[in-house]
Every structure is written in C-alpha cells, then in structure tokens.
N, C-alpha and C positions, 0 to 999 in steps of 0.2 A: 546483372544488377535484377533484383526480384520486381517483377511487373504484374502480377497478379497472383492474390493471394487466396487460398483454397480453404482455410486454417478457420477463421473466426469470424463473430458476428461484426458488421460493419462499422460500429460504435467504438468496439475496439481496436480494428485496423486503422482507423483514422487516427489514431496517435501514431500511431509508426508512420504512417503516413505523410502527416503535416509538420511531426519533430524532426523528421532523418532522410525522408524523400522528396520533399518538397511537391508534397501531393499528387505522386505518380503513381503510386499503388491503388490498381484496380481490384473491386472485387469480383469473386466469380458469382455468376448470378443464379448457380444451381447450388450453392453452399450456402447465399442468403435466405435464397426460398427454405429451404432444410431449415435452418436455425431460427427462422424468423417464425416460422411453425411452429415448434416446441415450444410448449410452456415453460415459463422462465419465471417461479413463484417468487423468487428470492427479488430480482429486480420488479415483479407487477405490482410485488406489495411495496416495496421504498417507495417505489414514483407514482404510483397508481397506473393502470392499466393502458393511461393515455399513453406514455412513454415509454421508448424503446430504448432509451440508455441502458448498456450492459458493461458500462465501467464507472466508477466510482472513486475519489480523492477521499479517503477517512482522514481529516486533518487533527493531529496529535500533537501535544506541547509537553508532552512528559520527557524526562530528563536521559542521556543515553550515559553508560558509564564504561570503561575501559574492562575487559574481562578476558579471561584467560580460557583458549578450549582446550579441553582434553579428548584425545581417542577415546577412552573408557568411559566418559562424564564423569569424572572425579571430581570432586567439587570442596576438596579439603582446603587448608590450609594454601594462602598465597601473599608474598611478600611483597612489601610496598615496591620492591624494585621491580619484579617481576612485571607485577602491574604497570610501572611506569613505561617496560620496555615490550609492553604487548601491544601489539596491530588491530588487534580484533575488540569489536564491541558489541553491546548489550543494550535493551531499550526493554525493561521490564512492563512500563506501562504498554506501548507498544504488542509485546507479547501477548498482554490480557487481550486486547481488543481483538488481535488475527485470534485468538483461541475461542472467544465469545463468539464473533464470525461465525467461523466452524461449526460450533454448537447450534447457532441458526440454520445452516446450512443442512447441518444434518436432520435438524427437526423438521424442517418442510419436506424430507424426503429426499434429498440429493446426494446420489450413492459416494462414501467416502474414498471408493478407489477413482473419484473424478474430481479430487480436490488437490490440492498442491500447494504448501506453504512455502512461498523462497526468499531469501534474502540474502546479501553481500556478505554478509559476515557470519562466520562457522559461530562464533561463541552464540549470537541473537538463534541459528539451527538450533544447535544444543540447548537453549533457553525455552524453545519452543518446543522441542520434543520432551524437555523436563514437565513442562508443564502440561502440555496436553496428551504425551504418551506417557509419563509414569506417574502425573497429578491428576487430571481431571478426567482419565480413562476411565480409568476404577479398574473394572475384571479383566482379563488377559485376552478375552476376546472381544472387547468392545469396538465397536465401529470406526471410532476414533483412532485405532490403532495401527489403520489401514490409509490414513491419512497421509500422503505424500511430503517430506520435510525435508528441504534440502537447499543448498548456497545455488546462487545464481548459476555460477561458472559449473557447478553439479547438474545441472536442472537445463544445459543446453540441450537442445535435439529435443527435448522429451515436450508431449502436452497432455492439458487435462482440460474439462470442461471448463473448471471455475479453478481461477489464480489469485490468491493474497500474497499481495508484495508486501514487506515489513522493509524500510528502508532504513532505520533503527539510530542514521546520525541526527542529532538534536541539541539543544541548551544541554550545558553542564547542569549536574548537582549543586553547585556555588551558585550558577544563575538563577535556578528554580530556586534557591533559599532565600533571594535575595528580591527575585520577582522583578529581575529588570535583563528580561534575555537579550533587550538587543538597546540602542540608545534613544532617548527621548525623543531626539530629533528625526530620526529614521522612523521613528514607529508611528508620527505623527506627520510624515512626510505625505504629500497628497499626489504627489507625481512618482508613482510605484513604476513607472514604467522607463525612470530616468537611471541609466546604466553605474552612475558613480552609488547610486542606491543601493542597488545589488550588489555591485563589490563590496560596498561595505559589508553587507550582510552573509559575503558567500563565505564559508571556512573552508578548509582544509579537509574537502571530503573525502579525498582519497579515491580509492576503487568504485565508488558510489557514482559518482560524479563523468567515469568512463561512459562516454555514450554507447559503444558496442554491446556493452553489458546490462545499458539500462533500455536501448530496444529489444536484447532477448527478453528481458524481464517484463515488457509489456503486450510481448508477443505468444506468450505460451497458454493463455485462455482460450478457448473456442467460445465458450457462453457467457460468461463474466469474469470481470477483472475487478478487485478491490484493493486499492494503492492505500499501502498504510505509512502516514510520514510527518514529520513537521514541513508543511511548506512554505512558513514564511522563511526558515534557515535554508532549506533545498533551493528555493526558487532564486537563490542567490546566484546558482549555476543558470548558463543560459538554457542549457537542455532542459532542466526541472521547469525553470520558468517557461520555455513552449511547451510543456507537456502540460502544465498544471494552466495554464491558460486557455489550452482547448478545454480541458474539464471545467473550468470558470464559465466559459463562454456556453456552457450547455446546463448551467447550475448544477453541476455534478460533484461540487464541493463540501464535504456535510463534516460539521464539528464531530470530534468522537465522543463528545457526551452527548450532543441529539441522535446522533447514531445509535447510540447503544441504547437511549431513551425511548424511542420510539416502539408501538405496539408490536413490532415483531417478535419479539422474543416471547411477546405474550400472545403470539397469534393471529393480532390482529393487522387490518390490512389499511390502517390512515399513511399516506403518502406523506414523505419527509421534504416536499416542496416548499413549505412554507416557514420551516427550519434551515434549509437551505438559505433562503430569501434573508433572514432574519442575521445569520450567522455572519454576512458583509459587514454590516453595522457594527456588531459585538466583536469582531477581532482584526485586527490589522490585517492588512490584503497588500498582496505588494500590484494588483491588477488593477 
C-alpha cells in the first residue's frame, strides 16, 4: 500500500489519506517545498493569500439527464427507448461551471496542457468536449483545444497540475421543475450525521460511488483540485460524505452561483471566505 506520496499538494492528498487510507499517507517534504514555493494565482485569488487550501468543492443543483454517447460525436435523433436503456448521464449545468472554470484558469496564465477535465460518464465527457472544444474554443488553434477531457477510467495513471471533476449525478428534471429535490423532513433535519437520513438521500449512484474510482479521481491533480457536484445528493454515499466533510471542515465548499459570481473572472482578488460561510445557512447541509 502507498505510504508516501510525491505528486500533489498536501491539501489535496489529505482527501485521499483521510477518506481512503485512515490518515496513513505521508507527504514527501521535498515535493511539498516545491509545490508550496510555486505561486498559485487561482487559489490565492479564491481564498486570499492567507490560505494554502488547494482543493475546493463547487456545489451545484443542476439536473442530470440520461444521454447516449456516440463515438463520432453524433447528436441526432434518439428514441425514448434508446434513452431509457442508456446507462450514461450528463449534466449541462455542471458542464457550464466546468468550462467557465477552465476559462478562468487560462485567463490567469495556466497552461492548457496542465488542465484535465474528468468525469465518470462518457456522455458528460462528450458534453464537455462539445462545449469547450467545439463551442467556446473558437478557432482551431485555440489553447482550449489542448485541455485534456476524459473519463476517470480513461485518465487512470495520468496527472496534471489542475484537475476539474464533474460528478454529474444530481436531481432529475422533474424534481427541478417541482422544486422539491428531497423530502421536506429531510431538508429540515438538524441531525445531518444520522445514517438513516443519508440512506434516504442515497440514490443508485452506480459507477460514481465506486471507492477505487473516486480515490483515483481526487489524486490526479498536483497543484489544484476543483470538484463539481451536487453535494447533498452525493453525500448519501459514505464515500462522498467523508470526502465533503473534510472539505467542509476547511470552509472549502462553495455554491456554484457564488463561485461564478466572485471577482475572479473580472481579474479581482476578493477572497470568497465570506460567501463560503454564508452558504451554510442558505442551503441544506448534511454536515
């Protein structure tokens, strides 16, 4: 079993160590000196220079939809029966958050060759490719076309300075329309640590809830990890619950609307600390 890691910043490796290895992973001191000495404009702007946290969870509530993955990117007619039998999912709202985060990283001078977007689902991978490579990138020589977009399975063994994860699974379109994504008694329950509450929230997450893949996904980044997902729903899983609790304890969970509204995209430097604290009272929390 891995005992000492030489890849990533200690605030990223902490997630894997605490959630999957019972706090047994050590950080190579030389690696940490190098990573800590290098400026990280994205996170210094996000938190303010006083914080060294290099991992953040961007909390989304956008709906998931079933989708069909086509090897050639074809987006033509799909029958209802084809969609019903599909095992792949996409989340266009998450894709938008991910792409805007990429635009921010590029604007701050981070090389597109050091950015990876990974997701459990091929349909979401294709949605990200369509949005970033074929939509927003513009010209054929756009730097955005050099950003790596892959599934977690396909990306195993690789690493980049920055990894953005899109977990996809969320409430359905019907739940969004009714504005009732979870039972009222669950939404108002004070004891968010109660196991039966988390079991009520637990959906059939399938591949997303595979602990090996989740561990792989959060250990691909060297300098910065941005997780994008519906925290309330995913935390029905013990694995996600433990992961998000680590980040919550560090005030590193930010609602997507606050994340996108801060001054980063305008080149500002106001930290998001106050927004993080405020979101705990404005959204249901499992912690």
